[in-house]
PDB file of N, CA, C and O in Angstrom:
ATOM      1  N   ALA A   1      69.412 108.344 109.069  1.00  0.00           N
ATOM      2  CA  ALA A   1      70.216 107.837 107.956  1.00  0.00           C
ATOM      3  C   ALA A   1      71.690 108.083 108.255  1.00  0.00           C
ATOM      4  O   ALA A   1      72.046 109.009 108.985  1.00  0.00           O
ATOM      5  N   VAL A   2      72.529 107.245 107.684  1.00  0.00           N
ATOM      6  CA  VAL A   2      73.971 107.342 107.872  1.00  0.00           C
ATOM      7  C   VAL A   2      74.564 107.921 106.596  1.00  0.00           C
ATOM      8  O   VAL A   2      74.199 107.492 105.501  1.00  0.00           O
ATOM      9  N   SER A   3      75.467 108.881 106.712  1.00  0.00           N
ATOM     10  CA  SER A   3      76.098 109.490 105.539  1.00  0.00           C
ATOM     11  C   SER A   3      76.760 108.421 104.684  1.00  0.00           C
ATOM     12  O   SER A   3      77.542 107.616 105.189  1.00  0.00           O
ATOM     13  N   GLY A   4      76.449 108.409 103.392  1.00  0.00           N
ATOM     14  CA  GLY A   4      77.042 107.437 102.476  1.00  0.00           C
ATOM     15  C   GLY A   4      76.363 106.092 102.496  1.00  0.00           C
ATOM     16  O   GLY A   4      76.791 105.180 101.788  1.00  0.00           O
ATOM     17  N   GLY A   5      75.324 105.940 103.278  1.00  0.00           N
ATOM     18  CA  GLY A   5      74.636 104.656 103.345  1.00  0.00           C
ATOM     19  C   GLY A   5      73.294 104.816 104.016  1.00  0.00           C
ATOM     20  O   GLY A   5      72.790 105.931 104.152  1.00  0.00           O
ATOM     21  N   GLY A   6      72.724 103.732 104.426  1.00  0.00           N
ATOM     22  CA  GLY A   6      71.404 103.751 105.043  1.00  0.00           C
ATOM     23  C   GLY A   6      71.473 103.500 106.526  1.00  0.00           C
ATOM     24  O   GLY A   6      72.528 103.648 107.142  1.00  0.00           O
ATOM     25  N   ARG A   7      70.369 103.127 107.092  1.00  0.00           N
ATOM     26  CA  ARG A   7      70.304 102.823 108.525  1.00  0.00           C
ATOM     27  C   ARG A   7      70.964 101.487 108.819  1.00  0.00           C
ATOM     28  O   ARG A   7      71.065 100.620 107.950  1.00  0.00           O
ATOM     29  N   GLU A   8      71.408 101.337 110.051  1.00  0.00           N
ATOM     30  CA  GLU A   8      72.028 100.076 110.455  1.00  0.00           C
ATOM     31  C   GLU A   8      70.953  99.031 110.735  1.00  0.00           C
ATOM     32  O   GLU A   8      69.856  99.341 111.199  1.00  0.00           O
ATOM     33  N   LEU A   9      71.306  97.784 110.437  1.00  0.00           N
ATOM     34  CA  LEU A   9      70.478  96.634 110.768  1.00  0.00           C
ATOM     35  C   LEU A   9      71.231  95.867 111.843  1.00  0.00           C
ATOM     36  O   LEU A   9      72.394  95.512 111.650  1.00  0.00           O
ATOM     37  N   VAL A  10      70.581  95.605 112.979  1.00  0.00           N
ATOM     38  CA  VAL A  10      71.226  94.892 114.081  1.00  0.00           C
ATOM     39  C   VAL A  10      70.775  93.427 114.041  1.00  0.00           C
ATOM     40  O   VAL A  10      69.579  93.135 114.047  1.00  0.00           O
ATOM     41  N   VAL A  11      71.741  92.521 113.999  1.00  0.00           N
ATOM     42  CA  VAL A  11      71.467  91.088 113.912  1.00  0.00           C
ATOM     43  C   VAL A  11      70.898  90.601 115.246  1.00  0.00           C
ATOM     44  O   VAL A  11      71.491  90.850 116.295  1.00  0.00           O
ATOM     45  N   PRO A  12      69.748  89.905 115.218  1.00  0.00           N
ATOM     46  CA  PRO A  12      69.096  89.507 116.469  1.00  0.00           C
ATOM     47  C   PRO A  12      69.695  88.275 117.160  1.00  0.00           C
ATOM     48  O   PRO A  12      69.622  88.158 118.383  1.00  0.00           O
ATOM     49  N   ALA A  13      70.290  87.353 116.381  1.00  0.00           N
ATOM     50  CA  ALA A  13      70.787  86.113 116.978  1.00  0.00           C
ATOM     51  C   ALA A  13      71.973  85.588 116.172  1.00  0.00           C
ATOM     52  O   ALA A  13      72.058  85.796 114.961  1.00  0.00           O
ATOM     53  N   LYS A  14      72.893  84.899 116.867  1.00  0.00           N
ATOM     54  CA  LYS A  14      74.049  84.307 116.205  1.00  0.00           C
ATOM     55  C   LYS A  14      73.598  83.199 115.266  1.00  0.00           C
ATOM     56  O   LYS A  14      72.695  82.425 115.586  1.00  0.00           O
ATOM     57  N   GLY A  15      74.247  83.131 114.083  1.00  0.00           N
ATOM     58  CA  GLY A  15      73.931  82.050 113.163  1.00  0.00           C
ATOM     59  C   GLY A  15      74.308  82.368 111.740  1.00  0.00           C
ATOM     60  O   GLY A  15      74.930  83.391 111.454  1.00  0.00           O
ATOM     61  N   LEU A  16      73.919  81.469 110.847  1.00  0.00           N
ATOM     62  CA  LEU A  16      74.127  81.667 109.424  1.00  0.00           C
ATOM     63  C   LEU A  16      72.929  82.393 108.831  1.00  0.00           C
ATOM     64  O   LEU A  16      71.782  82.101 109.170  1.00  0.00           O
ATOM     65  N   TYR A  17      73.206  83.341 107.942  1.00  0.00           N
ATOM     66  CA  TYR A  17      72.156  84.130 107.305  1.00  0.00           C
ATOM     67  C   TYR A  17      72.370  84.164 105.801  1.00  0.00           C
ATOM     68  O   TYR A  17      73.501  84.273 105.327  1.00  0.00           O
ATOM     69  N   LEU A  18      71.284  84.072 105.059  1.00  0.00           N
ATOM     70  CA  LEU A  18      71.311  84.316 103.627  1.00  0.00           C
ATOM     71  C   LEU A  18      71.123  85.815 103.442  1.00  0.00           C
ATOM     72  O   LEU A  18      70.105  86.372 103.854  1.00  0.00           O
ATOM     73  N   ALA A  19      72.101  86.465 102.824  1.00  0.00           N
ATOM     74  CA  ALA A  19      72.032  87.909 102.569  1.00  0.00           C
ATOM     75  C   ALA A  19      71.771  88.114 101.083  1.00  0.00           C
ATOM     76  O   ALA A  19      72.437  87.515 100.239  1.00  0.00           O
ATOM     77  N   ALA A  20      70.802  88.962 100.771  1.00  0.00           N
ATOM     78  CA  ALA A  20      70.498  89.319  99.383  1.00  0.00           C
ATOM     79  C   ALA A  20      70.559  90.838  99.260  1.00  0.00           C
ATOM     80  O   ALA A  20      69.845  91.556  99.960  1.00  0.00           O
ATOM     81  N   LEU A  21      71.405  91.310  98.380  1.00  0.00           N
ATOM     82  CA  LEU A  21      71.554  92.734  98.126  1.00  0.00           C
ATOM     83  C   LEU A  21      70.996  93.023  96.744  1.00  0.00           C
ATOM     84  O   LEU A  21      71.415  92.410  95.762  1.00  0.00           O
ATOM     85  N   MET A  22      70.054  93.953  96.660  1.00  0.00           N
ATOM     86  CA  MET A  22      69.444  94.332  95.391  1.00  0.00           C
ATOM     87  C   MET A  22      69.620  95.820  95.174  1.00  0.00           C
ATOM     88  O   MET A  22      69.426  96.613  96.096  1.00  0.00           O
ATOM     89  N   LEU A  23      69.985  96.204  93.961  1.00  0.00           N
ATOM     90  CA  LEU A  23      70.134  97.609  93.597  1.00  0.00           C
ATOM     91  C   LEU A  23      69.231  97.917  92.411  1.00  0.00           C
ATOM     92  O   LEU A  23      69.222  97.183  91.423  1.00  0.00           O
ATOM     93  N   ALA A  24      68.479  98.995  92.511  1.00  0.00           N
ATOM     94  CA  ALA A  24      67.711  99.533  91.386  1.00  0.00           C
ATOM     95  C   ALA A  24      68.399 100.838  91.016  1.00  0.00           C
ATOM     96  O   ALA A  24      68.176 101.867  91.654  1.00  0.00           O
ATOM     97  N   VAL A  25      69.237 100.796  89.982  1.00  0.00           N
ATOM     98  CA  VAL A  25      70.069 101.932  89.594  1.00  0.00           C
ATOM     99  C   VAL A  25      69.324 102.766  88.559  1.00  0.00           C
ATOM    100  O   VAL A  25      68.984 102.269  87.485  1.00  0.00           O
ATOM    101  N   VAL A  26      69.072 104.027  88.879  1.00  0.00           N
ATOM    102  CA  VAL A  26      68.440 104.945  87.935  1.00  0.00           C
ATOM    103  C   VAL A  26      69.482 105.429  86.940  1.00  0.00           C
ATOM    104  O   VAL A  26      69.270 105.358  85.730  1.00  0.00           O
ATOM    105  N   SER A  27      70.606 105.920  87.446  1.00  0.00           N
ATOM    106  CA  SER A  27      71.732 106.344  86.606  1.00  0.00           C
ATOM    107  C   SER A  27      72.996 106.287  87.449  1.00  0.00           C
ATOM    108  O   SER A  27      72.943 106.344  88.677  1.00  0.00           O
ATOM    109  N   SER A  28      74.150 106.171  86.762  1.00  0.00           N
ATOM    110  CA  SER A  28      75.404 106.033  87.493  1.00  0.00           C
ATOM    111  C   SER A  28      76.570 106.460  86.615  1.00  0.00           C
ATOM    112  O   SER A  28      76.565 106.246  85.403  1.00  0.00           O
ATOM    113  N   SER A  29      77.571 107.070  87.247  1.00  0.00           N
ATOM    114  CA  SER A  29      78.824 107.339  86.554  1.00  0.00           C
ATOM    115  C   SER A  29      79.872 106.316  87.002  1.00  0.00           C
ATOM    116  O   SER A  29      81.070 106.496  86.783  1.00  0.00           O
ATOM    117  N   GLY A  30      79.403 105.261  87.620  1.00  0.00           N
ATOM    118  CA  GLY A  30      80.241 104.217  88.203  1.00  0.00           C
ATOM    119  C   GLY A  30      79.990 104.186  89.698  1.00  0.00           C
ATOM    120  O   GLY A  30      80.048 105.227  90.352  1.00  0.00           O
ATOM    121  N   HIS A  31      79.715 103.020  90.252  1.00  0.00           N
ATOM    122  CA  HIS A  31      79.348 102.942  91.669  1.00  0.00           C
ATOM    123  C   HIS A  31      79.784 101.620  92.272  1.00  0.00           C
ATOM    124  O   HIS A  31      80.099 100.659  91.570  1.00  0.00           O
ATOM    125  N   ARG A  32      79.791 101.605  93.596  1.00  0.00           N
ATOM    126  CA  ARG A  32      80.042 100.393  94.378  1.00  0.00           C
ATOM    127  C   ARG A  32      79.198 100.505  95.643  1.00  0.00           C
ATOM    128  O   ARG A  32      79.139 101.558  96.277  1.00  0.00           O
ATOM    129  N   VAL A  33      78.549  99.402  95.997  1.00  0.00           N
ATOM    130  CA  VAL A  33      77.812  99.312  97.248  1.00  0.00           C
ATOM    131  C   VAL A  33      78.373  98.110  97.996  1.00  0.00           C
ATOM    132  O   VAL A  33      78.333  96.983  97.501  1.00  0.00           O
ATOM    133  N   THR A  34      78.897  98.361  99.192  1.00  0.00           N
ATOM    134  CA  THR A  34      79.565  97.332  99.984  1.00  0.00           C
ATOM    135  C   THR A  34      78.859  97.177 101.322  1.00  0.00           C
ATOM    136  O   THR A  34      78.435  98.162 101.927  1.00  0.00           O
ATOM    137  N   LEU A  35      78.734  95.939 101.780  1.00  0.00           N
ATOM    138  CA  LEU A  35      78.190  95.673 103.109  1.00  0.00           C
ATOM    139  C   LEU A  35      79.290  95.880 104.137  1.00  0.00           C
ATOM    140  O   LEU A  35      80.393  95.352 103.998  1.00  0.00           O
ATOM    141  N   PHE A  36      78.973  96.661 105.180  1.00  0.00           N
ATOM    142  CA  PHE A  36      79.880  96.842 106.309  1.00  0.00           C
ATOM    143  C   PHE A  36      79.286  96.138 107.520  1.00  0.00           C
ATOM    144  O   PHE A  36      78.095  96.269 107.804  1.00  0.00           O
ATOM    145  N   ILE A  37      80.129  95.386 108.233  1.00  0.00           N
ATOM    146  CA  ILE A  37      79.713  94.700 109.456  1.00  0.00           C
ATOM    147  C   ILE A  37      80.544  95.275 110.591  1.00  0.00           C
ATOM    148  O   ILE A  37      81.770  95.164 110.592  1.00  0.00           O
ATOM    149  N   ASN A  38      79.876  95.885 111.551  1.00  0.00           N
ATOM    150  CA  ASN A  38      80.551  96.515 112.691  1.00  0.00           C
ATOM    151  C   ASN A  38      81.619  97.507 112.240  1.00  0.00           C
ATOM    152  O   ASN A  38      82.692  97.590 112.839  1.00  0.00           O
ATOM    153  N   GLY A  39      81.320  98.254 111.185  1.00  0.00           N
ATOM    154  CA  GLY A  39      82.216  99.295 110.711  1.00  0.00           C
ATOM    155  C   GLY A  39      83.330  98.848 109.788  1.00  0.00           C
ATOM    156  O   GLY A  39      84.118  99.677 109.334  1.00  0.00           O
ATOM    157  N   ALA A  40      83.416  97.550 109.497  1.00  0.00           N
ATOM    158  CA  ALA A  40      84.464  97.029 108.614  1.00  0.00           C
ATOM    159  C   ALA A  40      83.842  96.463 107.338  1.00  0.00           C
ATOM    160  O   ALA A  40      82.787  95.830 107.380  1.00  0.00           O
ATOM    161  N   ALA A  41      84.496  96.692 106.221  1.00  0.00           N
ATOM    162  CA  ALA A  41      83.995  96.194 104.941  1.00  0.00           C
ATOM    163  C   ALA A  41      83.994  94.674 104.922  1.00  0.00           C
ATOM    164  O   ALA A  41      84.987  94.038 105.275  1.00  0.00           O
ATOM    165  N   ALA A  42      82.876  94.098 104.508  1.00  0.00           N
ATOM    166  CA  ALA A  42      82.754  92.652 104.332  1.00  0.00           C
ATOM    167  C   ALA A  42      83.057  92.325 102.868  1.00  0.00           C
ATOM    168  O   ALA A  42      82.931  93.198 102.009  1.00  0.00           O
ATOM    169  N   PRO A  43      83.451  91.096 102.570  1.00  0.00           N
ATOM    170  CA  PRO A  43      83.730  90.737 101.177  1.00  0.00           C
ATOM    171  C   PRO A  43      82.424  90.463 100.412  1.00  0.00           C
ATOM    172  O   PRO A  43      82.268  89.410  99.794  1.00  0.00           O
ATOM    173  N   PHE A  44      81.498  91.419 100.464  1.00  0.00           N
ATOM    174  CA  PHE A  44      80.186  91.245  99.832  1.00  0.00           C
ATOM    175  C   PHE A  44      79.689  92.607  99.371  1.00  0.00           C
ATOM    176  O   PHE A  44      79.550  93.529 100.175  1.00  0.00           O
ATOM    177  N   GLY A  45      79.427  92.727  98.093  1.00  0.00           N
ATOM    178  CA  GLY A  45      78.941  93.986  97.557  1.00  0.00           C
ATOM    179  C   GLY A  45      78.716  93.885  96.065  1.00  0.00           C
ATOM    180  O   GLY A  45      78.835  92.812  95.474  1.00  0.00           O
ATOM    181  N   ILE A  46      78.388  95.017  95.461  1.00  0.00           N
ATOM    182  CA  ILE A  46      78.122  95.095  94.024  1.00  0.00           C
ATOM    183  C   ILE A  46      78.800  96.348  93.482  1.00  0.00           C
ATOM    184  O   ILE A  46      78.764  97.406  94.111  1.00  0.00           O
ATOM    185  N   ALA A  47      79.423  96.220  92.301  1.00  0.00           N
ATOM    186  CA  ALA A  47      79.992  97.369  91.601  1.00  0.00           C
ATOM    187  C   ALA A  47      79.335  97.460  90.233  1.00  0.00           C
ATOM    188  O   ALA A  47      78.967  96.447  89.639  1.00  0.00           O
ATOM    189  N   GLY A  48      79.191  98.692  89.738  1.00  0.00           N
ATOM    190  CA  GLY A  48      78.569  98.877  88.436  1.00  0.00           C
ATOM    191  C   GLY A  48      79.271  99.938  87.621  1.00  0.00           C
ATOM    192  O   GLY A  48      79.942 100.817  88.161  1.00  0.00           O
ATOM    193  N   ASN A  49      79.108  99.846  86.318  1.00  0.00           N
ATOM    194  CA  ASN A  49      79.698 100.792  85.381  1.00  0.00           C
ATOM    195  C   ASN A  49      78.768 101.967  85.143  1.00  0.00           C
ATOM    196  O   ASN A  49      77.632 101.981  85.616  1.00  0.00           O
ATOM    197  N   ALA A  50      79.255 102.940  84.416  1.00  0.00           N
ATOM    198  CA  ALA A  50      78.454 104.107  84.057  1.00  0.00           C
ATOM    199  C   ALA A  50      77.239 103.670  83.236  1.00  0.00           C
ATOM    200  O   ALA A  50      77.339 102.817  82.354  1.00  0.00           O
ATOM    201  N   SER A  51      76.091 104.276  83.551  1.00  0.00           N
ATOM    202  CA  SER A  51      74.854 103.946  82.854  1.00  0.00           C
ATOM    203  C   SER A  51      73.879 105.103  82.986  1.00  0.00           C
ATOM    204  O   SER A  51      73.776 105.719  84.046  1.00  0.00           O
ATOM    205  N   THR A  52      73.167 105.396  81.910  1.00  0.00           N
ATOM    206  CA  THR A  52      72.142 106.440  81.965  1.00  0.00           C
ATOM    207  C   THR A  52      70.748 105.842  81.870  1.00  0.00           C
ATOM    208  O   THR A  52      69.753 106.565  81.931  1.00  0.00           O
ATOM    209  N   SER A  53      70.672 104.524  81.720  1.00  0.00           N
ATOM    210  CA  SER A  53      69.366 103.874  81.696  1.00  0.00           C
ATOM    211  C   SER A  53      69.237 102.989  82.929  1.00  0.00           C
ATOM    212  O   SER A  53      70.240 102.481  83.432  1.00  0.00           O
ATOM    213  N   GLY A  54      68.037 102.802  83.413  1.00  0.00           N
ATOM    214  CA  GLY A  54      67.805 102.019  84.626  1.00  0.00           C
ATOM    215  C   GLY A  54      68.305 100.593  84.501  1.00  0.00           C
ATOM    216  O   GLY A  54      68.095  99.938  83.480  1.00  0.00           O
ATOM    217  N   THR A  55      68.959 100.122  85.530  1.00  0.00           N
ATOM    218  CA  THR A  55      69.430  98.740  85.584  1.00  0.00           C
ATOM    219  C   THR A  55      69.155  98.164  86.960  1.00  0.00           C
ATOM    220  O   THR A  55      68.985  98.898  87.934  1.00  0.00           O
ATOM    221  N   SER A  56      69.114  96.849  87.029  1.00  0.00           N
ATOM    222  CA  SER A  56      68.976  96.151  88.301  1.00  0.00           C
ATOM    223  C   SER A  56      70.196  95.266  88.490  1.00  0.00           C
ATOM    224  O   SER A  56      70.693  94.658  87.541  1.00  0.00           O
ATOM    225  N   GLN A  57      70.670  95.202  89.721  1.00  0.00           N
ATOM    226  CA  GLN A  57      71.794  94.342  90.056  1.00  0.00           C
ATOM    227  C   GLN A  57      71.458  93.614  91.346  1.00  0.00           C
ATOM    228  O   GLN A  57      70.734  94.138  92.192  1.00  0.00           O
ATOM    229  N   SER A  58      71.989  92.398  91.496  1.00  0.00           N
ATOM    230  CA  SER A  58      71.758  91.671  92.742  1.00  0.00           C
ATOM    231  C   SER A  58      72.934  90.743  93.027  1.00  0.00           C
ATOM    232  O   SER A  58      73.674  90.338  92.129  1.00  0.00           O
ATOM    233  N   ALA A  59      73.077  90.423  94.308  1.00  0.00           N
ATOM    234  CA  ALA A  59      74.105  89.494  94.764  1.00  0.00           C
ATOM    235  C   ALA A  59      73.596  88.801  96.011  1.00  0.00           C
ATOM    236  O   ALA A  59      72.830  89.382  96.779  1.00  0.00           O
ATOM    237  N   THR A  60      74.019  87.555  96.218  1.00  0.00           N
ATOM    238  CA  THR A  60      73.646  86.819  97.419  1.00  0.00           C
ATOM    239  C   THR A  60      74.891  86.204  98.046  1.00  0.00           C
ATOM    240  O   THR A  60      75.887  85.948  97.370  1.00  0.00           O
ATOM    241  N   SER A  61      74.813  85.976  99.340  1.00  0.00           N
ATOM    242  CA  SER A  61      75.923  85.359 100.060  1.00  0.00           C
ATOM    243  C   SER A  61      75.389  84.746 101.350  1.00  0.00           C
ATOM    244  O   SER A  61      74.350  85.163 101.861  1.00  0.00           O
ATOM    245  N   ILE A  62      76.095  83.770 101.862  1.00  0.00           N
ATOM    246  CA  ILE A  62      75.791  83.222 103.189  1.00  0.00           C
ATOM    247  C   ILE A  62      76.812  83.796 104.150  1.00  0.00           C
ATOM    248  O   ILE A  62      78.018  83.661 103.946  1.00  0.00           O
ATOM    249  N   LEU A  63      76.318  84.443 105.206  1.00  0.00           N
ATOM    250  CA  LEU A  63      77.173  85.111 106.177  1.00  0.00           C
ATOM    251  C   LEU A  63      77.025  84.480 107.551  1.00  0.00           C
ATOM    252  O   LEU A  63      75.915  84.135 107.957  1.00  0.00           O
ATOM    253  N   SER A  64      78.128  84.325 108.269  1.00  0.00           N
ATOM    254  CA  SER A  64      78.106  83.899 109.666  1.00  0.00           C
ATOM    255  C   SER A  64      78.126  85.175 110.507  1.00  0.00           C
ATOM    256  O   SER A  64      79.106  85.921 110.498  1.00  0.00           O
ATOM    257  N   LEU A  65      77.034  85.416 111.232  1.00  0.00           N
ATOM    258  CA  LEU A  65      76.885  86.664 111.989  1.00  0.00           C
ATOM    259  C   LEU A  65      76.643  86.369 113.461  1.00  0.00           C
ATOM    260  O   LEU A  65      76.141  85.307 113.827  1.00  0.00           O
ATOM    261  N   ASN A  66      77.012  87.335 114.293  1.00  0.00           N
ATOM    262  CA  ASN A  66      76.796  87.230 115.736  1.00  0.00           C
ATOM    263  C   ASN A  66      75.671  88.148 116.178  1.00  0.00           C
ATOM    264  O   ASN A  66      75.403  89.166 115.540  1.00  0.00           O
ATOM    265  N   ALA A  67      75.017  87.788 117.267  1.00  0.00           N
ATOM    266  CA  ALA A  67      73.984  88.660 117.835  1.00  0.00           C
ATOM    267  C   ALA A  67      74.600  90.022 118.136  1.00  0.00           C
ATOM    268  O   ALA A  67      75.675  90.104 118.730  1.00  0.00           O
ATOM    269  N   GLY A  68      73.929  91.070 117.733  1.00  0.00           N
ATOM    270  CA  GLY A  68      74.412  92.410 117.985  1.00  0.00           C
ATOM    271  C   GLY A  68      75.281  92.993 116.874  1.00  0.00           C
ATOM    272  O   GLY A  68      75.600  94.181 116.897  1.00  0.00           O
ATOM    273  N   ASP A  69      75.669  92.158 115.892  1.00  0.00           N
ATOM    274  CA  ASP A  69      76.423  92.705 114.761  1.00  0.00           C
ATOM    275  C   ASP A  69      75.588  93.796 114.097  1.00  0.00           C
ATOM    276  O   ASP A  69      74.369  93.675 113.974  1.00  0.00           O
ATOM    277  N   ARG A  70      76.267  94.867 113.669  1.00  0.00           N
ATOM    278  CA  ARG A  70      75.596  96.009 113.035  1.00  0.00           C
ATOM    279  C   ARG A  70      75.978  96.046 111.564  1.00  0.00           C
ATOM    280  O   ARG A  70      77.154  96.154 111.215  1.00  0.00           O
ATOM    281  N   LEU A  71      74.965  95.954 110.705  1.00  0.00           N
ATOM    282  CA  LEU A  71      75.177  95.922 109.264  1.00  0.00           C
ATOM    283  C   LEU A  71      74.655  97.203 108.632  1.00  0.00           C
ATOM    284  O   LEU A  71      73.617  97.728 109.035  1.00  0.00           O
ATOM    285  N   ARG A  72      75.380  97.700 107.639  1.00  0.00           N
ATOM    286  CA  ARG A  72      74.882  98.816 106.847  1.00  0.00           C
ATOM    287  C   ARG A  72      75.563  98.797 105.490  1.00  0.00           C
ATOM    288  O   ARG A  72      76.621  98.190 105.324  1.00  0.00           O
ATOM    289  N   LEU A  73      74.954  99.462 104.527  1.00  0.00           N
ATOM    290  CA  LEU A  73      75.495  99.556 103.185  1.00  0.00           C
ATOM    291  C   LEU A  73      76.265 100.856 103.036  1.00  0.00           C
ATOM    292  O   LEU A  73      75.810 101.911 103.480  1.00  0.00           O
ATOM    293  N   GLN A  74      77.428 100.778 102.412  1.00  0.00           N
ATOM    294  CA  GLN A  74      78.243 101.953 102.122  1.00  0.00           C
ATOM    295  C   GLN A  74      78.232 102.166 100.619  1.00  0.00           C
ATOM    296  O   GLN A  74      78.569 101.259  99.858  1.00  0.00           O
ATOM    297  N   HIS A  75      77.846 103.359 100.188  1.00  0.00           N
ATOM    298  CA  HIS A  75      77.775 103.700  98.773  1.00  0.00           C
ATOM    299  C   HIS A  75      79.008 104.496  98.382  1.00  0.00           C
ATOM    300  O   HIS A  75      79.440 105.379  99.123  1.00  0.00           O
ATOM    301  N   GLU A  76      79.580 104.188  97.217  1.00  0.00           N
ATOM    302  CA  GLU A  76      80.706 104.941  96.670  1.00  0.00           C
ATOM    303  C   GLU A  76      80.394 105.284  95.224  1.00  0.00           C
ATOM    304  O   GLU A  76      79.668 104.553  94.551  1.00  0.00           O
ATOM    305  N   GLY A  77      80.936 106.385  94.748  1.00  0.00           N
ATOM    306  CA  GLY A  77      80.719 106.808  93.379  1.00  0.00           C
ATOM    307  C   GLY A  77      79.512 107.725  93.292  1.00  0.00           C
ATOM    308  O   GLY A  77      78.918 108.095  94.305  1.00  0.00           O
ATOM    309  N   THR A  78      79.161 108.085  92.069  1.00  0.00           N
ATOM    310  CA  THR A  78      78.017 108.956  91.837  1.00  0.00           C
ATOM    311  C   THR A  78      76.924 108.149  91.158  1.00  0.00           C
ATOM    312  O   THR A  78      77.065 107.742  90.005  1.00  0.00           O
ATOM    313  N   ALA A  79      75.839 107.923  91.876  1.00  0.00           N
ATOM    314  CA  ALA A  79      74.738 107.127  91.332  1.00  0.00           C
ATOM    315  C   ALA A  79      73.442 107.541  91.996  1.00  0.00           C
ATOM    316  O   ALA A  79      73.433 108.057  93.113  1.00  0.00           O
ATOM    317  N   GLU A  80      72.339 107.304  91.284  1.00  0.00           N
ATOM    318  CA  GLU A  80      71.001 107.504  91.847  1.00  0.00           C
ATOM    319  C   GLU A  80      70.333 106.142  91.916  1.00  0.00           C
ATOM    320  O   GLU A  80      70.244 105.428  90.917  1.00  0.00           O
ATOM    321  N   PHE A  81      69.858 105.786  93.121  1.00  0.00           N
ATOM    322  CA  PHE A  81      69.200 104.505  93.349  1.00  0.00           C
ATOM    323  C   PHE A  81      67.741 104.742  93.712  1.00  0.00           C
ATOM    324  O   PHE A  81      67.408 105.731  94.364  1.00  0.00           O
ATOM    325  N   THR A  82      66.874 103.831  93.286  1.00  0.00           N
ATOM    326  CA  THR A  82      65.491 103.838  93.742  1.00  0.00           C
ATOM    327  C   THR A  82      65.448 103.009  95.016  1.00  0.00           C
ATOM    328  O   THR A  82      65.863 101.850  95.019  1.00  0.00           O
ATOM    329  N   GLN A  83      64.947 103.598  96.099  1.00  0.00           N
ATOM    330  CA  GLN A  83      64.925 102.931  97.405  1.00  0.00           C
ATOM    331  C   GLN A  83      63.631 102.145  97.603  1.00  0.00           C
ATOM    332  O   GLN A  83      62.616 102.433  96.969  1.00  0.00           O
ATOM    333  N   GLY A  84      63.677 101.152  98.487  1.00  0.00           N
ATOM    334  CA  GLY A  84      62.470 100.449  98.888  1.00  0.00           C
ATOM    335  C   GLY A  84      62.573  98.944  98.737  1.00  0.00           C
ATOM    336  O   GLY A  84      63.509  98.416  98.136  1.00  0.00           O
ATOM    337  N   ASN A  85      61.583  98.274  99.300  1.00  0.00           N
ATOM    338  CA  ASN A  85      61.506  96.818  99.266  1.00  0.00           C
ATOM    339  C   ASN A  85      61.449  96.335  97.823  1.00  0.00           C
ATOM    340  O   ASN A  85      60.609  96.787  97.045  1.00  0.00           O
ATOM    341  N   GLY A  86      62.342  95.416  97.466  1.00  0.00           N
ATOM    342  CA  GLY A  86      62.383  94.900  96.116  1.00  0.00           C
ATOM    343  C   GLY A  86      63.097  95.816  95.147  1.00  0.00           C
ATOM    344  O   GLY A  86      63.201  95.509  93.959  1.00  0.00           O
ATOM    345  N   LYS A  87      63.588  96.934  95.639  1.00  0.00           N
ATOM    346  CA  LYS A  87      64.331  97.878  94.795  1.00  0.00           C
ATOM    347  C   LYS A  87      65.756  97.869  95.309  1.00  0.00           C
ATOM    348  O   LYS A  87      66.464  96.880  95.121  1.00  0.00           O
ATOM    349  N   THR A  88      66.206  98.951  95.960  1.00  0.00           N
ATOM    350  CA  THR A  88      67.531  98.950  96.562  1.00  0.00           C
ATOM    351  C   THR A  88      67.371  98.575  98.027  1.00  0.00           C
ATOM    352  O   THR A  88      66.871  99.366  98.827  1.00  0.00           O
ATOM    353  N   CYS A  89      67.797  97.362  98.376  1.00  0.00           N
ATOM    354  CA  CYS A  89      67.635  96.924  99.769  1.00  0.00           C
ATOM    355  C   CYS A  89      68.548  95.748 100.066  1.00  0.00           C
ATOM    356  O   CYS A  89      69.034  95.061  99.168  1.00  0.00           O
ATOM    357  N   LEU A  90      68.763  95.543 101.351  1.00  0.00           N
ATOM    358  CA  LEU A  90      69.484  94.381 101.866  1.00  0.00           C
ATOM    359  C   LEU A  90      68.485  93.558 102.650  1.00  0.00           C
ATOM    360  O   LEU A  90      67.822  94.064 103.556  1.00  0.00           O
ATOM    361  N   SER A  91      68.379  92.282 102.298  1.00  0.00           N
ATOM    362  CA  SER A  91      67.478  91.370 103.008  1.00  0.00           C
ATOM    363  C   SER A  91      68.297  90.259 103.652  1.00  0.00           C
ATOM    364  O   SER A  91      69.263  89.774 103.064  1.00  0.00           O
ATOM    365  N   LEU A  92      67.913  89.858 104.858  1.00  0.00           N
ATOM    366  CA  LEU A  92      68.560  88.769 105.571  1.00  0.00           C
ATOM    367  C   LEU A  92      67.531  87.717 105.954  1.00  0.00           C
ATOM    368  O   LEU A  92      66.407  88.043 106.335  1.00  0.00           O
ATOM    369  N   ALA A  93      67.924  86.457 105.850  1.00  0.00           N
ATOM    370  CA  ALA A  93      67.061  85.358 106.297  1.00  0.00           C
ATOM    371  C   ALA A  93      67.927  84.387 107.086  1.00  0.00           C
ATOM    372  O   ALA A  93      68.960  83.925 106.600  1.00  0.00           O
ATOM    373  N   ALA A  94      67.499  84.080 108.311  1.00  0.00           N
ATOM    374  CA  ALA A  94      68.242  83.114 109.137  1.00  0.00           C
ATOM    375  C   ALA A  94      68.094  81.728 108.531  1.00  0.00           C
ATOM    376  O   ALA A  94      67.016  81.351 108.071  1.00  0.00           O
ATOM    377  N   LEU A  95      69.184  80.976 108.535  1.00  0.00           N
ATOM    378  CA  LEU A  95      69.166  79.621 107.989  1.00  0.00           C
ATOM    379  C   LEU A  95      69.137  78.601 109.091  1.00  0.00           C
ATOM    380  O   LEU A  95      69.118  77.400 108.821  1.00  0.00           O
TER     381      LEU A  95
END
């Protein structure tokens, strides 16, 4: 695992990808989750307000990526997320 985020995802081939970011927020005092590509912040992420009840958030984008690009999520703020497929995750689909 990477401090402040999860494991890196390495893009297998150059092309357009549909990116879907899903967050299952257990509680938060305010948070932001941003996609980083090769160590730089991409203009794609989700921010949320303080909440003590579970919430779900999602965002989608089409990204132009190169083979070997390294993607990871960077978390900011104080929040508890439920991890796993269909919960807090980043999904990519080649177009």
